[in-house]
TIRO-2110 file (N, C-alpha, C; in Angstrom, 1 decimal):
// TIRO-2110
88.4, -42.9, 78.4, N, 1, A
89.7, -43.0, 77.9, CA, 1, A
90.6, -43.9, 78.9, C, 1, A
91.2, -44.9, 78.4, N, 2, A
92.0, -45.7, 79.3, CA, 2, A
93.4, -45.2, 79.4, C, 2, A
94.2, -45.8, 80.2, N, 3, A
95.6, -45.3, 80.5, CA, 3, A
96.4, -45.4, 79.2, C, 3, A
96.2, -46.4, 78.4, N, 4, A
97.0, -46.5, 77.2, CA, 4, A
96.8, -45.3, 76.3, C, 4, A
95.5, -45.0, 76.1, N, 5, A
95.1, -43.9, 75.2, CA, 5, A
95.6, -42.5, 75.8, C, 5, A
95.6, -42.4, 77.1, N, 6, A
96.1, -41.2, 77.7, CA, 6, A
97.6, -41.0, 77.5, C, 6, A
98.3, -42.1, 77.5, N, 7, A
99.8, -42.1, 77.4, CA, 7, A
100.2, -41.7, 76.0, C, 7, A
99.3, -41.9, 75.0, N, 8, A
99.7, -41.6, 73.6, CA, 8, A
99.3, -40.2, 73.2, C, 8, A
98.4, -39.6, 73.9, N, 9, A
97.9, -38.2, 73.6, CA, 9, A
99.0, -37.2, 73.5, C, 9, A
100.0, -37.2, 74.5, N, 10, A
101.1, -36.2, 74.4, CA, 10, A
102.0, -36.5, 73.2, C, 10, A
102.1, -37.7, 72.8, N, 11, A
103.0, -38.1, 71.7, CA, 11, A
102.3, -37.5, 70.4, C, 11, A
101.0, -37.6, 70.3, N, 12, A
100.4, -37.1, 69.1, CA, 12, A
100.5, -35.6, 69.0, C, 12, A
100.4, -34.9, 70.2, N, 13, A
100.6, -33.5, 70.2, CA, 13, A
102.0, -33.1, 69.8, C, 13, A
103.0, -33.9, 70.3, N, 14, A
104.3, -33.7, 69.9, CA, 14, A
104.5, -33.8, 68.4, C, 14, A
103.8, -34.8, 67.8, N, 15, A
103.9, -35.0, 66.3, CA, 15, A
103.4, -33.8, 65.5, C, 15, A
102.3, -33.2, 66.0, N, 16, A
101.7, -32.1, 65.4, CA, 16, A
102.7, -30.9, 65.4, C, 16, A
103.3, -30.7, 66.6, N, 17, A
104.3, -29.6, 66.8, CA, 17, A
105.5, -29.9, 65.9, C, 17, A
105.9, -31.1, 65.8, N, 18, A
107.1, -31.4, 65.0, CA, 18, A
106.8, -31.2, 63.5, C, 18, A
105.6, -31.5, 63.1, N, 19, A
105.2, -31.3, 61.7, CA, 19, A
105.2, -29.8, 61.4, C, 19, A
104.7, -29.0, 62.3, N, 20, A
104.6, -27.5, 62.2, CA, 20, A
106.0, -27.0, 62.1, C, 20, A
106.9, -27.5, 62.9, N, 21, A
108.3, -27.1, 62.9, CA, 21, A
109.0, -27.4, 61.6, C, 21, A
108.8, -28.6, 61.1, N, 22, A
109.3, -29.0, 59.8, CA, 22, A
108.8, -28.1, 58.7, C, 22, A
107.5, -27.8, 58.7, N, 23, A
106.9, -26.9, 57.7, CA, 23, A
107.5, -25.5, 57.8, C, 23, A
107.8, -25.0, 58.9, N, 24, A
108.4, -23.7, 59.1, CA, 24, A
109.8, -23.7, 58.4, C, 24, A
110.6, -24.8, 58.7, N, 25, A
111.9, -24.9, 58.2, CA, 25, A
111.9, -25.0, 56.7, C, 25, A
110.8, -25.6, 56.2, N, 26, A
110.7, -25.8, 54.7, CA, 26, A
110.1, -24.6, 54.0, C, 26, A
109.7, -23.6, 54.8, N, 27, A
109.1, -22.4, 54.2, CA, 27, A
107.7, -22.6, 53.8, C, 27, A
107.0, -23.6, 54.4, N, 28, A
105.6, -23.9, 54.0, CA, 28, A
104.6, -23.5, 55.1, C, 28, A
105.0, -22.6, 56.0, N, 29, A
104.2, -22.2, 57.1, CA, 29, A
104.3, -20.7, 57.3, C, 29, A
103.2, -20.0, 57.5, N, 30, A
103.3, -18.6, 57.9, CA, 30, A
102.7, -18.5, 59.3, C, 30, A
103.1, -17.5, 60.0, N, 31, A
102.6, -17.4, 61.4, CA, 31, A
102.3, -16.0, 61.7, C, 31, A
101.4, -15.9, 62.8, N, 32, A
100.9, -14.6, 63.2, CA, 32, A
99.6, -14.3, 62.5, C, 32, A
98.8, -13.5, 63.2, N, 33, A
97.5, -13.2, 62.6, CA, 33, A
97.5, -12.5, 61.3, C, 33, A
98.4, -11.5, 61.1, N, 34, A
98.4, -10.7, 59.9, CA, 34, A
98.8, -11.6, 58.7, C, 34, A
99.9, -12.3, 58.8, N, 35, A
100.4, -13.2, 57.7, CA, 35, A
99.5, -14.3, 57.4, C, 35, A
98.8, -14.9, 58.5, N, 36, A
97.9, -16.0, 58.3, CA, 36, A
96.7, -15.4, 57.5, C, 36, A
96.2, -14.3, 57.9, N, 37, A
95.0, -13.7, 57.2, CA, 37, A
95.4, -13.4, 55.7, C, 37, A
96.6, -12.9, 55.5, N, 38, A
97.0, -12.6, 54.1, CA, 38, A
97.1, -13.9, 53.3, C, 38, A
97.6, -15.0, 53.9, N, 39, A
97.7, -16.3, 53.2, CA, 39, A
96.3, -16.8, 52.8, C, 39, A
95.4, -16.7, 53.7, N, 40, A
94.0, -17.1, 53.4, CA, 40, A
93.4, -16.3, 52.3, C, 40, A
93.5, -15.0, 52.4, N, 41, A
92.9, -14.1, 51.4, CA, 41, A
93.5, -14.2, 50.0, C, 41, A
94.8, -14.6, 49.9, N, 42, A
95.5, -14.7, 48.6, CA, 42, A
95.4, -16.1, 48.1, C, 42, A
94.7, -17.1, 48.9, N, 43, A
94.6, -18.4, 48.4, CA, 43, A
95.7, -19.3, 48.6, C, 43, A
96.7, -18.9, 49.3, N, 44, A
97.9, -19.7, 49.6, CA, 44, A
97.8, -20.7, 50.7, C, 44, A
96.9, -20.4, 51.7, N, 45, A
96.7, -21.2, 52.9, CA, 45, A
95.9, -22.5, 52.5, C, 45, A
96.4, -23.6, 53.0, N, 46, A
95.7, -24.9, 52.8, CA, 46, A
95.1, -25.3, 54.1, C, 46, A
95.5, -24.8, 55.2, N, 47, A
95.0, -25.1, 56.5, CA, 47, A
95.4, -24.0, 57.5, C, 47, A
94.5, -23.6, 58.4, N, 48, A
94.7, -22.7, 59.4, CA, 48, A
94.6, -23.3, 60.8, C, 48, A
95.5, -23.1, 61.6, N, 49, A
95.4, -23.6, 63.0, CA, 49, A
95.5, -22.4, 63.9, C, 49, A
94.4, -22.2, 64.7, N, 50, A
94.3, -21.1, 65.6, CA, 50, A
94.4, -21.7, 67.0, C, 50, A
95.1, -21.0, 67.9, N, 51, A
95.3, -21.5, 69.3, CA, 51, A
94.0, -21.5, 70.0, C, 51, A
93.8, -22.5, 70.9, N, 52, A
92.6, -22.6, 71.7, CA, 52, A
92.4, -21.5, 72.6, C, 52, A
93.6, -20.9, 73.0, N, 53, A
93.5, -19.8, 74.0, CA, 53, A
93.6, -18.4, 73.3, C, 53, A
93.3, -18.4, 72.0, N, 54, A
93.3, -17.1, 71.3, CA, 54, A
92.0, -16.3, 71.8, C, 54, A
92.1, -15.0, 71.6, N, 55, A
90.9, -14.2, 72.0, CA, 55, A
89.7, -14.6, 71.2, C, 55, A
88.5, -14.3, 71.7, N, 56, A
87.2, -14.6, 71.1, CA, 56, A
87.1, -13.9, 69.7, C, 56, A
87.7, -12.6, 69.7, N, 57, A
87.6, -11.9, 68.4, CA, 57, A
88.5, -12.6, 67.4, C, 57, A
89.6, -13.1, 67.8, N, 58, A
90.5, -13.8, 66.8, CA, 58, A
89.9, -15.0, 66.3, C, 58, A
89.3, -15.8, 67.2, N, 59, A
88.6, -17.0, 66.8, CA, 59, A
87.4, -16.7, 65.8, C, 59, A
86.7, -15.7, 66.1, N, 60, A
85.5, -15.3, 65.3, CA, 60, A
86.0, -14.9, 63.9, C, 60, A
87.1, -14.0, 63.9, N, 61, A
87.6, -13.5, 62.6, CA, 61, A
88.1, -14.7, 61.7, C, 61, A
88.9, -15.6, 62.3, N, 62, A
89.3, -16.8, 61.5, CA, 62, A
88.2, -17.7, 61.1, C, 62, A
87.2, -17.9, 62.0, N, 63, A
86.1, -18.8, 61.6, CA, 63, A
85.4, -18.2, 60.4, C, 63, A
85.0, -16.9, 60.5, N, 64, A
84.3, -16.3, 59.4, CA, 64, A
85.2, -16.3, 58.1, C, 64, A
86.5, -15.9, 58.2, N, 65, A
87.3, -15.8, 57.0, CA, 65, A
87.5, -17.2, 56.4, C, 65, A
87.8, -18.2, 57.2, N, 66, A
88.1, -19.5, 56.7, CA, 66, A
86.8, -20.2, 56.1, C, 66, A
85.7, -19.8, 56.6, N, 67, A
84.4, -20.3, 56.1, CA, 67, A
84.2, -19.7, 54.7, C, 67, A
84.4, -18.4, 54.6, N, 68, A
84.2, -17.6, 53.4, CA, 68, A
85.2, -18.1, 52.3, C, 68, A
86.4, -18.3, 52.6, N, 69, A
87.4, -18.7, 51.6, CA, 69, A
87.6, -20.2, 51.5, C, 69, A
86.8, -20.9, 52.3, N, 70, A
86.8, -22.4, 52.2, CA, 70, A
88.1, -23.0, 52.5, C, 70, A
88.7, -22.6, 53.6, N, 71, A
90.0, -23.1, 54.1, CA, 71, A
89.7, -23.8, 55.4, C, 71, A
90.2, -25.1, 55.5, N, 72, A
90.0, -25.8, 56.8, CA, 72, A
90.6, -25.0, 58.0, C, 72, A
89.9, -25.1, 59.1, N, 73, A
90.3, -24.4, 60.3, CA, 73, A
90.2, -25.3, 61.5, C, 73, A
91.3, -25.4, 62.3, N, 74, A
91.3, -26.1, 63.5, CA, 74, A
91.7, -25.2, 64.7, C, 74, A
91.0, -25.4, 65.8, N, 75, A
91.4, -24.7, 67.0, CA, 75, A
92.2, -25.8, 67.8, C, 75, A
93.5, -25.5, 68.0, N, 76, A
94.3, -26.6, 68.6, CA, 76, A
95.5, -25.9, 69.3, C, 76, A
95.9, -26.5, 70.4, N, 77, A
97.1, -26.1, 71.1, CA, 77, A
96.9, -24.7, 71.8, C, 77, A
98.1, -24.3, 72.4, N, 78, A
98.1, -23.1, 73.1, CA, 78, A
99.1, -22.1, 72.3, C, 78, A
98.9, -20.8, 72.5, N, 79, A
99.7, -19.8, 71.8, CA, 79, A
101.2, -20.0, 72.0, C, 79, A
101.6, -20.3, 73.2, N, 80, A
103.0, -20.5, 73.5, CA, 80, A
103.5, -21.7, 72.8, C, 80, A
102.8, -22.8, 72.7, N, 81, A
103.2, -24.0, 72.0, CA, 81, A
103.4, -23.8, 70.5, C, 81, A
102.4, -23.1, 69.9, N, 82, A
102.5, -22.8, 68.5, CA, 82, A
103.7, -21.9, 68.2, C, 82, A
104.0, -21.0, 69.0, N, 83, A
105.1, -20.1, 68.8, CA, 83, A
106.4, -20.9, 69.1, C, 83, A
106.5, -21.6, 70.1, N, 84, A
107.7, -22.3, 70.5, CA, 84, A
108.2, -23.3, 69.4, C, 84, A
107.2, -24.0, 68.8, N, 85, A
107.6, -25.1, 67.9, CA, 85, A
108.2, -24.5, 66.6, C, 85, A
107.9, -23.2, 66.3, N, 86, A
108.5, -22.6, 65.1, CA, 86, A
109.5, -21.5, 65.5, C, 86, A
110.0, -21.5, 66.7, N, 87, A
111.1, -20.7, 67.1, CA, 87, A
110.7, -19.2, 67.3, C, 87, A
109.5, -19.0, 67.7, N, 88, A
109.0, -17.6, 67.9, CA, 88, A
108.3, -17.5, 69.3, C, 88, A
107.9, -16.3, 69.6, N, 89, A
107.1, -16.1, 70.9, CA, 89, A
105.7, -16.7, 70.7, C, 89, A
104.8, -16.1, 71.3, N, 90, A
103.4, -16.5, 71.2, CA, 90, A
102.9, -16.3, 69.8, C, 90, A
102.1, -17.3, 69.3, N, 91, A
101.5, -17.2, 68.0, CA, 91, A
100.0, -17.6, 68.2, C, 91, A
99.1, -16.8, 67.8, N, 92, A
97.7, -17.1, 67.9, CA, 92, A
97.2, -17.9, 66.7, C, 92, A
97.9, -17.8, 65.6, N, 93, A
97.5, -18.5, 64.4, CA, 93, A
98.7, -18.8, 63.5, C, 93, A
98.6, -20.0, 62.8, N, 94, A
99.5, -20.3, 61.8, CA, 94, A
98.8, -20.9, 60.6, C, 94, A
99.4, -20.7, 59.4, N, 95, A
98.7, -21.3, 58.2, CA, 95, A
99.8, -22.1, 57.5, C, 95, A
99.3, -23.3, 57.1, N, 96, A
100.2, -24.2, 56.2, CA, 96, A
99.9, -23.9, 54.8, C, 96, A
100.9, -23.8, 54.0, N, 97, A
100.7, -23.5, 52.6, CA, 97, A
101.0, -24.7, 51.6, C, 97, A
101.2, -25.9, 52.2, N, 98, A
101.6, -27.1, 51.5, CA, 98, A
100.5, -28.2, 51.7, C, 98, A
100.0, -28.8, 50.7, N, 99, A
98.9, -29.8, 50.9, CA, 99, A
99.5, -31.0, 51.6, C, 99, A
100.7, -31.4, 51.4, N, 100, A
101.3, -32.6, 52.1, CA, 100, A
101.4, -32.4, 53.6, C, 100, A
101.9, -31.2, 54.0, N, 101, A
101.9, -30.9, 55.4, CA, 101, A
100.5, -30.8, 56.0, C, 101, A
99.6, -30.2, 55.2, N, 102, A
98.2, -30.1, 55.7, CA, 102, A
97.7, -31.5, 56.0, C, 102, A
97.8, -32.4, 55.1, N, 103, A
97.3, -33.8, 55.3, CA, 103, A
97.9, -34.5, 56.5, C, 103, A
99.2, -34.3, 56.7, N, 104, A
99.8, -35.0, 57.8, CA, 104, A
99.4, -34.4, 59.1, C, 104, A
99.2, -33.1, 59.2, N, 105, A
98.8, -32.4, 60.4, CA, 105, A
97.3, -32.8, 60.7, C, 105, A
96.5, -32.7, 59.7, N, 106, A
95.1, -33.0, 59.9, CA, 106, A
95.0, -34.5, 60.4, C, 106, A
95.7, -35.4, 59.9, N, 107, A
95.7, -36.8, 60.3, CA, 107, A
96.0, -36.9, 61.8, C, 107, A
97.1, -36.2, 62.2, N, 108, A
97.5, -36.2, 63.6, CA, 108, A
96.4, -35.6, 64.5, C, 108, A
95.9, -34.4, 64.1, N, 109, A
94.9, -33.7, 65.0, CA, 109, A
93.7, -34.6, 65.1, C, 109, A
93.2, -35.1, 64.0, N, 110, A
91.9, -35.9, 64.1, CA, 110, A
92.1, -37.2, 64.8, C, 110, A
93.3, -37.7, 64.9, N, 111, A
93.5, -39.0, 65.6, CA, 111, A
93.6, -38.8, 67.1, C, 111, A
93.6, -37.6, 67.6, N, 112, A
93.6, -37.3, 69.1, CA, 112, A
92.3, -37.7, 69.7, C, 112, A
END
């Protein structure tokens, strides 16, 4: 990775966090393990993002659940960043409930 690519990586991360913040304000995001699990099981979740520093049990639970319910899952960011961008404390997982926000977030995450 060259210097130019390194300089853009933080900007892409900021874009993801900004999109998650907008989704929260729009009411298109649920946060926390319990509400994320509920959104997946009721079919409302279009994307789940679990923190990279979440516990192994949490990662396994969301991996199995999202595989079973066929919901895309990404391990991205840190718990404190996921929480801070939506105005909360630490959050191990968030779920987007809107396909538009899902597409925008996936585009930013995959471009990293």
